[in-house]
One Martini backbone bead per residue (centre of mass of N, CA, C, O) as a GRO file, in nm:
protein
  262
    1MET     BB    1  -0.670  -5.299  -5.564
    2ILE     BB    2  -0.514  -5.531  -5.434
    3ARG     BB    3  -0.275  -5.502  -5.629
    4ALA     BB    4  -0.195  -5.210  -5.538
    5LEU     BB    5  -0.099  -5.282  -5.255
    6TRP     BB    6   0.144  -5.468  -5.342
    7THR     BB    7   0.282  -5.275  -5.536
    8ALA     BB    8   0.340  -5.040  -5.343
    9SER     BB    9   0.491  -5.211  -5.121
   10SER     BB   10   0.735  -5.275  -5.308
   11GLY     BB   11   0.826  -4.976  -5.328
   12MET     BB   12   0.876  -4.931  -5.033
   13ASN     BB   13   1.091  -5.152  -4.984
   14ALA     BB   14   1.294  -5.045  -5.188
   15GLN     BB   15   1.330  -4.751  -5.066
   16GLN     BB   16   1.428  -4.846  -4.794
   17THR     BB   17   1.697  -4.974  -4.903
   18ASN     BB   18   1.797  -4.710  -5.045
   19ILE     BB   19   1.839  -4.557  -4.782
   20ASP     BB   20   2.049  -4.748  -4.665
   21ILE     BB   21   2.257  -4.688  -4.872
   22ILE     BB   22   2.279  -4.382  -4.836
   23SER     BB   23   2.354  -4.395  -4.538
   24ASN     BB   24   2.625  -4.542  -4.581
   25ASN     BB   25   2.758  -4.323  -4.751
   26LEU     BB   26   2.737  -4.093  -4.543
   27ALA     BB   27   2.899  -4.237  -4.311
   28ASN     BB   28   3.155  -4.259  -4.538
   29VAL     BB   29   3.267  -3.965  -4.611
   30ASN     BB   30   3.557  -4.013  -4.417
   31THR     BB   31   3.652  -4.272  -4.571
   32ALA     BB   32   3.912  -4.427  -4.672
   33GLY     BB   33   3.853  -4.555  -4.995
   34PHE     BB   34   3.573  -4.518  -5.033
   35LYS     BB   35   3.276  -4.661  -5.222
   36LYS     BB   36   3.004  -4.593  -5.362
   37ALA     BB   37   2.662  -4.669  -5.377
   38ARG     BB   38   2.398  -4.809  -5.594
   39ALA     BB   39   2.074  -4.844  -5.672
   40GLN     BB   40   1.901  -5.119  -5.844
   41PHE     BB   41   1.621  -5.162  -6.045
   42GLN     BB   42   1.319  -5.376  -6.094
   43ASP     BB   43   1.070  -5.503  -6.254
   44LEU     BB   44   0.802  -5.698  -6.238
   45LEU     BB   45   0.556  -5.877  -6.310
   46TYR     BB   46   0.320  -5.936  -6.570
   47GLN     BB   47  -0.026  -5.888  -6.650
   48THR     BB   48  -0.210  -6.023  -6.921
   49LEU     BB   49  -0.519  -5.913  -7.055
   50ARG     BB   50  -0.393  -5.820  -7.350
   51ALA     BB   51  -0.261  -5.907  -7.643
   52ALA     BB   52  -0.051  -5.818  -7.865
   53GLY     BB   53  -0.206  -5.892  -8.180
   54SER     BB   54  -0.474  -5.961  -8.132
   55VAL     BB   55  -0.782  -6.102  -8.231
   56THR     BB   56  -1.088  -6.026  -8.291
   57ALA     BB   57  -1.408  -6.096  -8.372
   58GLN     BB   58  -1.394  -5.892  -8.629
   59GLY     BB   59  -1.073  -5.932  -8.726
   60ASN     BB   60  -0.907  -5.748  -8.553
   61MET     BB   61  -0.613  -5.585  -8.458
   62ASN     BB   62  -0.425  -5.531  -8.187
   63PRO     BB   63  -0.182  -5.279  -8.143
   64THR     BB   64  -0.226  -5.326  -7.831
   65GLY     BB   65  -0.183  -5.395  -7.512
   66LEU     BB   66  -0.259  -5.541  -7.168
   67GLN     BB   67  -0.061  -5.440  -6.883
   68VAL     BB   68   0.015  -5.535  -6.545
   69GLY     BB   69   0.204  -5.446  -6.284
   70HIS     BB   70   0.394  -5.559  -5.964
   71GLY     BB   71   0.636  -5.364  -5.944
   72ALA     BB   72   0.934  -5.351  -5.736
   73ARG     BB   73   1.299  -5.411  -5.715
   74LEU     BB   74   1.599  -5.487  -5.573
   75ILE     BB   75   1.878  -5.608  -5.764
   76SER     BB   76   2.126  -5.400  -5.693
   77THR     BB   77   2.467  -5.304  -5.616
   78SER     BB   78   2.672  -5.033  -5.720
   79LYS     BB   79   3.000  -4.941  -5.771
   80SER     BB   80   3.208  -4.650  -5.748
   81TYR     BB   81   3.552  -4.610  -5.890
   82ALA     BB   82   3.598  -4.330  -5.851
   83GLN     BB   83   3.788  -4.084  -5.771
   84GLY     BB   84   3.895  -3.948  -5.491
   85ASP     BB   85   3.984  -3.735  -5.282
   86LEU     BB   86   4.265  -3.557  -5.182
   87VAL     BB   87   4.502  -3.590  -4.899
   88GLN     BB   88   4.738  -3.420  -4.718
   89THR     BB   89   4.974  -3.559  -4.462
   90GLY     BB   90   5.307  -3.634  -4.470
   91ASN     BB   91   5.309  -3.930  -4.455
   92ALA     BB   92   5.523  -4.181  -4.554
   93LEU     BB   93   5.274  -4.417  -4.535
   94ASP     BB   94   5.095  -4.254  -4.719
   95LEU     BB   95   4.883  -4.382  -4.980
   96MET     BB   96   4.808  -4.327  -5.341
   97ILE     BB   97   4.600  -4.430  -5.607
   98GLU     BB   98   4.637  -4.328  -5.944
   99GLY     BB   99   4.386  -4.522  -6.035
  100ASP     BB  100   4.434  -4.844  -6.094
  101GLY     BB  101   4.387  -5.033  -5.785
  102PHE     BB  102   4.528  -5.246  -5.520
  103PHE     BB  103   4.591  -5.338  -5.214
  104GLN     BB  104   4.765  -5.579  -5.022
  105LEU     BB  105   4.634  -5.819  -4.774
  106LEU     BB  106   4.690  -6.015  -4.485
  107LEU     BB  107   4.487  -6.224  -4.343
  108PRO     BB  108   4.408  -6.427  -4.079
  109ASP     BB  109   4.324  -6.674  -4.296
  110GLY     BB  110   4.551  -6.626  -4.536
  111THR     BB  111   4.427  -6.430  -4.716
  112ILE     BB  112   4.351  -6.194  -4.967
  113GLY     BB  113   4.313  -5.854  -4.953
  114TYR     BB  114   4.150  -5.541  -5.066
  115THR     BB  115   4.260  -5.189  -5.103
  116ARG     BB  116   4.240  -4.810  -5.098
  117ASP     BB  117   4.369  -4.793  -4.832
  118GLY     BB  118   4.688  -4.599  -4.751
  119ASN     BB  119   4.696  -4.636  -4.422
  120PHE     BB  120   5.013  -4.676  -4.297
  121LYS     BB  121   5.233  -4.885  -4.076
  122LEU     BB  122   5.432  -4.974  -3.804
  123ASP     BB  123   5.537  -5.229  -3.638
  124GLY     BB  124   5.731  -5.373  -3.387
  125GLU     BB  125   5.906  -5.513  -3.653
  126GLY     BB  126   5.888  -5.309  -3.919
  127ARG     BB  127   5.617  -5.361  -4.055
  128VAL     BB  128   5.377  -5.321  -4.292
  129VAL     BB  129   5.063  -5.181  -4.206
  130ASN     BB  130   4.748  -5.147  -4.104
  131ASN     BB  131   4.516  -5.063  -3.873
  132GLU     BB  132   4.466  -5.390  -3.818
  133GLY     BB  133   4.762  -5.538  -3.884
  134TYR     BB  134   4.785  -5.590  -4.175
  135LEU     BB  135   4.985  -5.708  -4.416
  136LEU     BB  136   5.168  -5.605  -4.660
  137GLN     BB  137   5.170  -5.694  -5.006
  138PRO     BB  138   5.449  -5.741  -5.011
  139GLU     BB  139   5.666  -5.768  -4.766
  140ILE     BB  140   5.771  -5.505  -4.543
  141TRP     BB  141   6.098  -5.414  -4.402
  142VAL     BB  142   6.204  -5.176  -4.156
  143PRO     BB  143   6.469  -5.063  -4.014
  144ASP     BB  144   6.564  -4.908  -3.721
  145ASN     BB  145   6.793  -4.707  -3.881
  146ALA     BB  146   6.578  -4.549  -4.013
  147THR     BB  147   6.511  -4.201  -4.121
  148ASP     BB  148   6.374  -4.274  -4.405
  149ILE     BB  149   6.099  -4.285  -4.641
  150ILE     BB  150   6.085  -4.391  -4.990
  151ILE     BB  151   5.822  -4.361  -5.245
  152GLY     BB  152   5.752  -4.443  -5.546
  153SER     BB  153   5.542  -4.444  -5.821
  154ASP     BB  154   5.649  -4.763  -5.871
  155GLY     BB  155   5.690  -4.883  -5.550
  156THR     BB  156   5.958  -4.800  -5.455
  157ILE     BB  157   6.159  -4.880  -5.160
  158SER     BB  158   6.336  -4.647  -4.956
  159ILE     BB  159   6.625  -4.575  -4.743
  160LYS     BB  160   6.757  -4.384  -4.481
  161ILE     BB  161   7.076  -4.368  -4.327
  162ALA     BB  162   7.273  -4.279  -4.087
  163GLY     BB  163   7.564  -4.165  -4.274
  164ASP     BB  164   7.393  -4.216  -4.548
  165GLU     BB  165   7.326  -4.067  -4.861
  166ASN     BB  166   7.228  -4.334  -4.989
  167PRO     BB  167   6.971  -4.495  -5.079
  168GLN     BB  168   6.799  -4.798  -4.984
  169GLU     BB  169   6.664  -5.075  -5.129
  170ILE     BB  170   6.380  -5.294  -4.981
  171GLY     BB  171   6.143  -5.276  -5.207
  172MET     BB  172   5.805  -5.361  -5.337
  173ILE     BB  173   5.504  -5.244  -5.465
  174GLU     BB  174   5.214  -5.439  -5.530
  175ILE     BB  175   4.938  -5.434  -5.745
  176ALA     BB  176   4.584  -5.464  -5.805
  177ARG     BB  177   4.335  -5.594  -6.035
  178PHE     BB  178   4.009  -5.585  -6.210
  179LEU     BB  179   3.780  -5.645  -6.452
  180ASN     BB  180   3.537  -5.638  -6.215
  181PRO     BB  181   3.497  -5.445  -5.938
  182GLU     BB  182   3.181  -5.477  -5.887
  183GLY     BB  183   3.236  -5.789  -5.794
  184LEU     BB  184   3.317  -5.721  -5.528
  185VAL     BB  185   3.349  -5.805  -5.181
  186ASN     BB  186   3.234  -5.682  -4.888
  187ILE     BB  187   3.401  -5.701  -4.537
  188GLY     BB  188   3.512  -5.463  -4.437
  189ARG     BB  189   3.771  -5.246  -4.331
  190ASN     BB  190   3.825  -5.162  -4.642
  191ILE     BB  191   3.758  -5.448  -4.771
  192VAL     BB  192   3.813  -5.675  -5.041
  193LYS     BB  193   3.685  -5.955  -5.240
  194PRO     BB  194   3.677  -6.188  -5.455
  195SER     BB  195   3.497  -6.318  -5.738
  196ASN     BB  196   3.351  -6.442  -6.007
  197ALA     BB  197   3.264  -6.151  -6.114
  198SER     BB  198   3.564  -6.015  -6.092
  199GLY     BB  199   3.777  -6.201  -6.101
  200ASP     BB  200   4.100  -6.223  -6.115
  201ALA     BB  201   4.390  -6.114  -6.011
  202GLN     BB  202   4.603  -5.849  -6.120
  203TYR     BB  203   4.945  -5.807  -6.137
  204GLY     BB  204   5.157  -5.500  -6.074
  205THR     BB  205   5.321  -5.216  -6.166
  206PRO     BB  206   5.316  -4.907  -6.099
  207GLY     BB  207   5.246  -4.745  -6.418
  208LEU     BB  208   5.198  -5.024  -6.554
  209ASP     BB  209   4.959  -5.157  -6.763
  210GLY     BB  210   4.729  -4.957  -6.624
  211PHE     BB  211   4.838  -4.888  -6.367
  212GLY     BB  212   4.857  -4.713  -6.089
  213LEU     BB  213   4.989  -4.461  -5.912
  214LEU     BB  214   5.199  -4.351  -5.661
  215THR     BB  215   5.146  -4.145  -5.357
  216GLN     BB  216   5.321  -3.973  -5.122
  217GLY     BB  217   5.141  -3.821  -4.854
  218PHE     BB  218   4.862  -3.951  -4.941
  219LEU     BB  219   4.495  -3.962  -4.952
  220GLU     BB  220   4.208  -4.142  -5.034
  221MET     BB  221   3.900  -4.056  -5.029
  222SER     BB  222   3.595  -4.044  -5.048
  223ASN     BB  223   3.339  -4.037  -5.331
  224VAL     BB  224   3.130  -3.890  -5.163
  225LYS     BB  225   2.850  -3.675  -5.233
  226VAL     BB  226   2.654  -3.512  -5.030
  227VAL     BB  227   2.454  -3.360  -5.223
  228GLU     BB  228   2.383  -3.607  -5.391
  229GLU     BB  229   2.277  -3.782  -5.151
  230MET     BB  230   2.052  -3.591  -5.067
  231VAL     BB  231   1.889  -3.602  -5.327
  232ASN     BB  232   1.848  -3.906  -5.317
  233MET     BB  233   1.691  -3.906  -5.051
  234ILE     BB  234   1.458  -3.732  -5.148
  235VAL     BB  235   1.359  -3.915  -5.376
  236ALA     BB  236   1.311  -4.162  -5.198
  237GLN     BB  237   1.106  -4.034  -5.004
  238ARG     BB  238   0.898  -3.959  -5.224
  239ALA     BB  239   0.858  -4.249  -5.324
  240TYR     BB  240   0.758  -4.362  -5.063
  241GLU     BB  241   0.513  -4.163  -5.026
  242ILE     BB  242   0.360  -4.230  -5.289
  243ASN     BB  243   0.313  -4.529  -5.223
  244SER     BB  244   0.142  -4.470  -4.977
  245LYS     BB  245  -0.081  -4.326  -5.131
  246ALA     BB  246  -0.166  -4.568  -5.294
  247ILE     BB  247  -0.260  -4.734  -5.061
  248GLN     BB  248  -0.471  -4.536  -4.958
  249ALA     BB  249  -0.641  -4.526  -5.218
  250ALA     BB  250  -0.707  -4.835  -5.223
  251ASP     BB  251  -0.850  -4.834  -4.949
  252GLU     BB  252  -1.071  -4.630  -5.016
  253MET     BB  253  -1.196  -4.794  -5.250
  254LEU     BB  254  -1.267  -5.040  -5.081
  255GLN     BB  255  -1.452  -4.892  -4.885
  256THR     BB  256  -1.654  -4.795  -5.097
  257ALA     BB  257  -1.732  -5.088  -5.190
  258ASN     BB  258  -1.827  -5.186  -4.898
  259ASN     BB  259  -2.066  -4.952  -4.890
  260LEU     BB  260  -2.243  -5.070  -5.078
  261ARG     BB  261  -2.590  -5.040  -5.186
  262ARG     BB  262  -2.906  -5.107  -5.303
   0.00000   0.00000   0.00000
């Protein structure tokens, strides 16, 4: 019964963290480029009271063993990089990657961060930046006399200048991808960074060699499905509740044992 108290408490702790993960998914349902997370659980150690295949005093072999587990724990969170819903904005600097890939951003510490959020703008010097002011890499500079910005599905950036009918190419957007994107580390602000688990970034041209295509004037929204997360929340809540019931049952059994008299 004492074992049951600790076993059930481990289940409650795991489900509490599961609710935290689901809550973060729901909080970011309208965050551009956000990818939902999913909790993954693992059972804990087992106490073997009788080994399977052991021989009894009569010489018989036990066909099954007797093991008692010690609960569960949260082992990891996995990200789903399924494509999110698209939203048409009409903004020339709003970009969406259809398929595999990440935009590259120059962070304040000089390192490169990666994002699926394609909501870009121009800073005071005409450079393409994200909402935090981080420069898109490779750096793109748009001259003051540009009247229109045209971005092709292959990342080619062209501008139109007043009095000139032919667009002028000013740069190219290069995107990155990873062998194991679930190994990327989230640092907030819609940005992830590579780790040993994700592998090194592979750079390429949109639309070639398995890289996704760019779509101008659209944004990729969160891939969180509200109904799905609500169902997950109900399941986690019920699992938490039933573990609390197990603690209550073990407590009542201990109370009964304590009240035994000769």
